[in-house]
Steps between C-alpha positions, in 0.01 A plus 500: 500500500478162674598669826212746458254217436636298792477805728145569384398137560664510843298807595177354364478738204354363180671618184326478166692425183455865393660628817780247468560614143504865599746420777743336259484770229444843659717674240302403188304770323134472602302531175167588660651767724699636206193518275303683766792737550511584128128577516554715811783689328277568199220634720733714712675641193165583338403680822825696476412578137156626604648714779756641256220583256306684770820684595542621142753254360568560131580130451776577256848362563782520248247630248281189534142497629454275803160327506345273761561203270872585498490507881361146503755376246787674678393327821437151362798469264785555749327296769439213255858502371641534852266228624611260227866569574440461874315173447784358291766617747304365797509154347882513519555692823301519821605860555391630160159628610653686792764664281257577216251657743765751607622558143146581384440737790831673437423528128164661573665757725810568290290569189293772673702790353430393139133608495573805712736632232315375192142602580363821354370628835551430870164328551577243229855453629387442857222261396730300273773492767247373755412220259865391500501486880160325514614232256830450685332465840229266369771296325694470826205362696393273213840340447661489842496155657207429728529344837410133530226433755403158630127426512371420840 
């Protein structure tokens, strides 16, 4: 960290305290970025729900009706629990966010067959499966460590 500041001062670059802080802790979970990602996942999953509805999805899986409110809850709950776990792990290990980003992406992809086999029709299965992938991909980009950039 001191070497980065010394190098920046040598090259005439001014670093603010925010950029210095981001340089020292690039692996912490960014709360603002994570919150925006949860919102993006909700919107994208609701779009998938709307597309599934237009395509004729029955919205019944394992005998249970799937509503748009359930889509929101099924998006927020795992991301909130995973985010809390990631936050706690990141406080102990600098590599936690990197590892958890990949675990969440893998989980989103590995769970794709569940809705395909449990949905009453193909349109519902495909829409629900796409929601798993959407949430996994959004999770990955929300949690993965950002790159530190010096102001200048």
